[in-house]
KOLKOL-728820 format. One record per residue (C-alpha): x negated, y, z; residue in three letters; residue number from 1. Coordinates in Angstrom, 3 decimals. Each point is the difference from the previous one (the first is absolute). Layout:
BEGIN
NODE        x        y        z  aa   i
NODE        X        Y        Z ALA NUM
...
end
This chain:
BEGIN
NODE        x        y        z  aa   i
NODE    6.503   86.410   98.600 MET   1
NODE   -0.670   -3.131   -0.503 ASP   2
NODE   -3.466   -1.588    1.754 ALA   3
NODE   -1.764   -2.325   -2.570 ILE   4
NODE   -0.434   -4.125    1.027 THR   5
NODE   -3.540   -0.934   -1.619 LYS   6
NODE   -0.717   -2.930   -1.091 SER   7
NODE   -2.363   -2.058    1.756 PRO   8
NODE   -3.278    0.318   -1.770 THR   9
NODE   -2.255   -3.427    0.252 GLU  10
NODE   -2.529    1.258    2.133 ASP  11
NODE    3.210    0.226    2.451 GLU  12
NODE    1.158   -3.252   -0.400 GLU  13
NODE   -3.392   -1.214    0.144 ARG  14
NODE    0.057    1.390    3.769 ARG  15
NODE    2.903   -1.243    0.150 SER  16
NODE   -0.573   -3.329   -0.489 GLU  17
NODE   -4.389    0.009    1.484 PHE  18
NODE    0.209    2.547    2.655 GLN  19
NODE    0.689   -1.972    3.535 VAL  20
NODE    2.660    2.102    1.730 PRO  21
NODE   -0.292    2.130    3.264 SER  22
NODE    0.547   -1.556    2.950 LYS  23
NODE    3.092    2.122    0.934 GLU  24
NODE    1.393   -1.839   -3.311 VAL  25
NODE   -0.868   -3.064    1.046 LEU  26
NODE    1.466    0.112    3.413 ARG  27
NODE    3.316    1.225   -1.158 ALA  28
NODE    0.261   -2.817   -2.843 SER  29
NODE   -1.484   -2.740    1.876 GLY  30
NODE   -2.933   -0.711   -1.453 GLN  31
NODE   -2.919   -1.913    0.987 VAL  32
NODE   -2.891    2.730   -0.034 GLN  33
NODE   -3.337   -2.751   -0.645 SER  34
NODE    2.518   -2.151   -2.410 LEU  35
NODE    1.564    3.551   -2.524 SER  36
NODE   -3.450    0.593    0.213 ARG  37
NODE   -1.656   -3.170   -0.794 ALA  38
NODE    2.921   -0.077   -3.615 LEU  39
NODE   -1.165    3.372   -0.677 LYS  40
NODE   -3.341   -1.315   -1.287 LEU  41
NODE    1.561   -2.563   -1.165 LEU  42
NODE    2.012    1.830   -3.034 ASN  43
NODE   -3.234    2.199   -0.312 ALA  44
NODE   -2.167   -2.955   -0.942 LEU  45
NODE    2.984   -1.179   -2.098 SER  46
NODE   -0.506    3.249   -2.296 HIS  47
NODE   -3.552   -0.713   -0.436 HIS  48
NODE   -1.090   -3.515   -1.423 PRO  49
NODE   -3.540    1.738   -0.235 GLN  50
NODE    0.041    0.089    3.851 GLY  51
NODE   -1.001    3.572    2.368 LEU  52
NODE   -2.849    0.321    2.240 SER  53
NODE    1.026    0.361    3.084 LEU  54
NODE    0.145    3.609    0.638 SER  55
NODE    2.220    0.313   -2.796 GLU  56
NODE    2.486   -2.223    0.824 VAL  57
NODE    0.468    1.623    3.215 ALA  58
NODE    0.043    3.552   -1.808 HIS  59
NODE    2.995   -1.589   -1.847 GLU  60
NODE    1.547   -1.250    2.980 VAL  61
NODE   -0.610    3.035    2.156 GLY  62
NODE   -2.273   -2.598    2.948 LEU  63
NODE   -2.810    1.207    1.429 PRO  64
NODE   -2.417   -2.476   -1.155 THR  65
NODE   -0.919   -1.889    2.894 SER  66
NODE    3.348   -0.619    0.214 THR  67
NODE    0.877   -1.016   -3.474 ALA  68
NODE   -3.090   -2.773    0.400 HIS  69
NODE    1.181   -1.325    2.774 ARG  70
NODE    3.740   -0.737   -1.145 LEU  71
NODE   -1.958   -1.242   -3.738 LEU  72
NODE   -2.040   -2.242    2.027 THR  73
NODE    3.219   -1.658    1.758 THR  74
NODE    1.444   -0.108   -3.877 LEU  75
NODE   -3.138   -1.871   -0.882 GLN  76
NODE   -0.428   -2.395    2.491 ASN  77
NODE    3.619   -1.240   -1.054 GLU  78
NODE   -0.938   -0.301   -3.735 ARG  79
NODE    2.559    3.846   -0.651 TYR  80
NODE   -2.450    1.774   -1.060 VAL  81
NODE   -4.552   -0.952   -1.448 ARG  82
NODE   -3.055    1.957    0.470 PHE  83
NODE   -2.316    0.212   -2.959 ASP  84
NODE   -3.360    0.020    1.435 THR  85
NODE   -1.351    0.795   -3.379 GLU  86
NODE    1.491    3.315   -0.690 ARG  87
NODE    1.307    0.075    3.972 SER  88
NODE    3.348    0.321   -1.204 ALA  89
NODE    3.507   -1.298    1.185 TRP  90
NODE    2.268   -1.914   -2.169 LEU  91
NODE    3.139   -1.292    0.343 ILE  92
NODE   -0.553   -3.976    1.358 GLY  93
NODE    1.925   -3.218   -1.213 VAL  94
NODE    2.331    0.159    3.191 GLN  95
NODE    1.696    3.018   -1.337 ALA  96
NODE    0.379   -1.949   -3.293 PHE  97
NODE    1.574   -3.070    1.500 ARG  98
NODE    2.679    2.439    1.893 VAL  99
NODE    0.521    1.703   -2.860 GLY 100
NODE    0.229   -2.800   -2.037 SER 101
NODE    3.237   -1.135    2.666 ALA 102
NODE    2.195    2.597   -2.474 PHE 103
NODE   -0.930   -2.027   -3.051 VAL 104
NODE    1.088   -3.181    1.539 ARG 105
NODE    3.025    1.582    1.379 SER 106
NODE    1.643    1.580   -2.006 ARG 107
NODE    3.337   -0.853   -0.765 ASP 108
NODE    0.579   -0.281   -4.187 LEU 109
NODE    2.904   -1.080   -0.291 VAL 110
NODE    1.119    2.985    2.547 ALA 111
NODE   -2.017    2.547   -1.129 THR 112
NODE    1.464   -1.303   -3.990 ALA 113
NODE    3.177    0.510    0.064 ARG 114
NODE    0.765    3.525    0.577 PRO 115
NODE   -2.005   -0.128   -3.517 TYR 116
NODE    2.246   -2.906   -1.516 MET 117
NODE    3.310    1.516    0.693 ARG 118
NODE   -1.581    3.256   -1.380 ARG 119
NODE   -1.035   -1.749   -2.873 LEU 120
NODE    3.836   -1.591   -0.599 MET 121
NODE    1.546    3.039    0.335 GLU 122
NODE   -2.134    1.726   -3.025 GLN 123
NODE    0.388   -3.256   -1.993 SER 124
NODE    3.525   -1.359    0.486 GLY 125
NODE   -2.148   -3.879    0.374 GLU 126
NODE   -0.578   -1.631    2.308 THR 127
NODE   -3.622   -0.197    1.720 VAL 128
NODE   -2.226   -2.599    0.849 ASN 129
NODE   -3.505   -0.723    2.342 LEU 130
NODE   -1.897   -2.784    0.438 ALA 131
NODE   -3.590   -1.567    0.769 ILE 132
NODE   -1.861   -2.743   -2.230 ALA 133
NODE   -0.200   -3.022    1.637 ASP 134
NODE   -1.876   -3.107   -1.162 ARG 135
NODE    0.605    0.180   -3.782 GLY 136
NODE    3.217    1.712    0.290 GLU 137
NODE    1.732    3.068    1.574 VAL 138
NODE    2.565    0.538    3.250 VAL 139
NODE    1.937    2.916    0.170 TYR 140
NODE    0.215    1.480    3.569 LEU 141
NODE    2.959    2.633   -1.370 ALA 142
NODE    2.488    0.509   -2.043 GLN 143
NODE    1.760    3.061   -0.067 VAL 144
NODE    3.297   -0.570   -2.803 GLU 145
NODE    1.986    2.227   -1.590 CYS 146
NODE    3.529    1.510   -0.107 HIS 147
NODE    0.586   -2.210   -3.691 LYS 148
NODE    2.187   -2.947   -1.141 MET 149
NODE   -2.190   -1.761   -1.541 MET 150
NODE   -3.738    0.155    1.587 ARG 151
NODE   -2.599   -2.474    0.973 ALA 152
NODE   -0.732   -1.516    3.045 ILE 153
NODE   -2.405   -1.346    1.358 ALA 154
NODE   -0.140    0.102    4.142 GLY 155
NODE   -3.235    0.293    2.341 PRO 156
NODE   -1.270   -3.562    0.116 GLY 157
NODE    1.030   -0.546   -3.928 GLY 158
NODE   -3.638   -1.022   -1.793 ARG 159
NODE   -0.807    0.515   -3.962 ALA 160
NODE   -2.778   -0.495   -2.523 ARG 161
NODE   -2.999    2.027   -0.091 LEU 162
NODE   -0.590   -0.354   -3.313 HIS 163
NODE    3.655    1.513   -1.059 CYS 164
NODE    1.418    1.869    2.532 SER 165
NODE   -0.351    3.446   -0.424 GLY 166
NODE   -1.449    0.079    3.701 VAL 167
NODE   -2.564   -2.619   -0.261 GLY 168
NODE   -1.367    0.971   -3.199 LYS 169
NODE   -0.885    3.562    2.202 ALA 170
NODE   -1.445   -1.571    2.098 ILE 171
NODE   -2.365   -1.984   -1.819 LEU 172
NODE   -0.810    3.054   -1.977 ALA 173
NODE   -1.067    1.841    3.229 PHE 174
NODE   -1.853   -2.505    0.945 VAL 175
NODE   -4.059   -0.076   -0.188 ASP 176
NODE    0.280   -1.337   -3.866 GLU 177
NODE   -2.302   -2.768    0.852 SER 178
NODE    2.120   -1.651    2.533 ASP 179
NODE    2.971    0.897   -2.191 ALA 180
NODE   -1.548   -2.524   -2.873 ARG 181
NODE   -1.304   -2.652    2.683 ARG 182
NODE    3.910    0.445    1.196 ILE 183
NODE    1.444   -0.409   -3.586 VAL 184
NODE   -2.343   -2.302   -0.807 SER 185
NODE    1.910   -2.124    2.461 GLY 186
NODE    3.154    0.758   -0.669 LEU 187
NODE    2.937   -1.772   -1.460 ASP 188
NODE    1.014    1.783   -2.810 LEU 189
NODE    3.370   -1.346   -1.107 ARG 190
NODE    2.507    1.461   -1.576 ARG 191
NODE    3.134    1.091    1.403 GLU 192
NODE    1.133    1.875   -2.693 THR 193
NODE   -0.771   -0.169   -3.326 PRO 194
NODE   -1.544    3.863    1.041 ASN 195
NODE   -2.534   -1.616    2.426 THR 196
NODE   -3.350    0.406   -0.519 ARG 197
NODE   -1.374   -3.551   -0.023 ASP 198
NODE   -3.786   -0.220   -1.049 SER 199
NODE   -2.925    2.071    2.109 VAL 200
NODE   -0.836    2.091   -3.062 ALA 201
NODE    3.839    1.896   -0.237 ALA 202
NODE    0.169   -0.109    3.686 LEU 203
NODE   -3.743    1.987   -0.078 GLU 204
NODE    1.086    2.145   -2.654 ALA 205
NODE    2.801    1.069    3.018 ASP 206
NODE   -1.312    0.639    1.965 LEU 207
NODE   -2.470    2.764   -1.124 ALA 208
NODE    3.088    2.104   -1.470 THR 209
NODE    1.305   -0.394    3.763 VAL 210
NODE   -3.408    1.456    1.230 ARG 211
NODE    0.081    3.230   -2.545 THR 212
NODE    3.152    0.737   -0.099 ARG 213
NODE    0.479   -0.832    4.151 GLY 214
NODE    3.435   -1.677    0.182 TYR 215
NODE    1.694   -3.850   -1.340 ALA 216
NODE    2.028   -0.644   -2.451 ILE 217
NODE    2.226   -3.776    0.850 ASP 218
NODE    1.590    0.001   -3.327 ASP 219
NODE    2.493   -2.672    0.013 GLU 220
NODE   -3.295   -2.327    1.082 GLU 221
NODE    1.267   -1.752    3.148 THR 222
NODE    3.933    0.183   -1.248 ALA 223
NODE    1.895    0.869   -2.689 ILE 224
NODE    1.967    2.843    0.568 GLY 225
NODE   -2.076    1.355    1.920 LEU 226
NODE   -2.209    3.086    0.375 ARG 227
NODE   -2.235    1.419    3.148 CYS 228
NODE   -3.684    2.580   -0.433 VAL 229
NODE   -1.398    0.063    3.005 ALA 230
NODE   -3.389    1.590    1.356 SER 231
NODE   -2.190   -0.567    3.644 ILE 232
NODE   -0.732    1.743    3.001 VAL 233
NODE   -3.901   -0.238    1.384 PHE 234
NODE   -1.394   -0.397    2.524 ASP 235
NODE   -2.775    2.795    1.344 GLU 236
NODE   -2.483   -2.294   -1.989 HIS 237
NODE    2.036    1.054   -3.002 SER 238
NODE    0.699   -4.073   -0.021 GLU 239
NODE    3.216   -1.505   -0.739 ALA 240
NODE    2.649   -0.819    2.833 ILE 241
NODE    3.412    0.283   -1.563 ALA 242
NODE    1.923    0.297   -2.816 ALA 243
NODE    2.612    2.072   -0.278 LEU 244
NODE    2.803   -0.127   -3.601 SER 245
NODE    2.950    1.067   -1.279 ILE 246
NODE    2.615   -2.454   -1.229 SER 247
NODE    2.936   -0.079   -2.287 GLY 248
NODE    1.321   -1.713   -2.982 PRO 249
NODE   -0.788    0.438   -2.991 THR 250
NODE    2.935    1.367   -0.853 ALA 251
NODE   -0.710    3.447    2.043 ARG 252
NODE   -3.641   -0.365   -0.178 ILE 253
NODE   -0.575    0.820   -3.480 THR 254
NODE   -3.209    0.450   -1.965 ASP 255
NODE    0.739    3.588    0.560 GLN 256
NODE    0.302   -0.241    3.737 ARG 257
NODE   -3.855   -2.303    0.739 ILE 258
NODE   -2.541    3.776   -0.189 PRO 259
NODE    2.555    1.648    2.183 VAL 260
NODE    0.711   -2.635    2.814 LEU 261
NODE   -4.224   -1.079   -0.319 GLY 262
NODE   -0.443    3.821    1.143 GLU 263
NODE    2.347   -0.509    2.614 ALA 264
NODE   -0.545   -3.456    1.199 VAL 265
NODE   -3.965    1.731   -0.138 LYS 266
NODE    0.700    2.794    1.313 ALA 267
NODE    2.049   -1.702    2.934 ILE 268
NODE   -2.754   -2.521    0.931 ALA 269
NODE   -2.949    3.096    0.716 ALA 270
NODE    2.316    1.432    2.094 GLU 271
NODE    0.049   -2.629    2.177 ILE 272
NODE   -3.572   -0.795   -0.696 THR 273
NODE   -0.644    3.221    1.741 GLY 274
NODE    2.564   -0.249    2.764 GLU 275
NODE   -2.206   -3.705    1.688 LEU 276
NODE   -3.282    2.132   -0.735 GLY 277
NODE   -1.015   -1.844   -2.834 GLY 278
NODE   -1.168    1.312   -3.649 ARG 279
NODE    0.559   -0.491   -3.570 VAL 280
NODE   -2.535   -0.848   -2.901 PRO 281
NODE   -1.046    2.218   -2.393 ALA 282
NODE    0.473   -3.018   -2.395 ARG 283
NODE    3.684   -0.675    0.861 SER 284
NODE    1.046    2.484   -3.017 GLY 285
NODE    1.168    2.847    2.981 ALA 286
end
């Protein structure tokens, strides 16, 4: 009779993350005991934003309170943890935040997004773009072209206007609304085509719809014969950091396809958001 392999319980996973390894395991793996113990203390405190008493954190990682106190004091001197004297609780310190934030600064948006862009291109059959806002415009960071003869091309470094591009309107819709109003009031809302939103009222009404729907549409607003459907990649603060879009000719991106493509680009943008450690806000229509 075959043995049944049980999946680890939550308690077992917590023990694996927080409990200090035995001396034998440390020796076999070449780990430094004091460093391993200190990191386990940090891991434990990171799961308790309200803080833990000395006895609680020592119990969590399986250390004597005297050992835990020595390690915590060392971490406190380097500002990785702090001690709240009023509550007699240990908490994560500012230096731990700074070190963790290095991940945010170092993550490569294009490298992370590209496999998802390729999948979205294969799924939609259309060209996929990634763009960010820059000084009242959008700059395209990457593009995965579709295989069709007639396709949209906006290579890396190319620029477009915020108010009439799908990526631009997606970004505008998900910045803070007061910031959006300030940005819109300073834009040159010139008409690129007869479909361009060339008034503040028309553009703000469009942005309100984007917030509800979760994706933006460039309906021949930048160029006649070209349509674009775009959604947002968010950071860990639920702030827009980039826009992802599907673009192609109106002959293929028909009225009937727009909702399908909109949901597809929104779903892939949410996956990229998750991969980057970001969070999709409730207001994004998700």
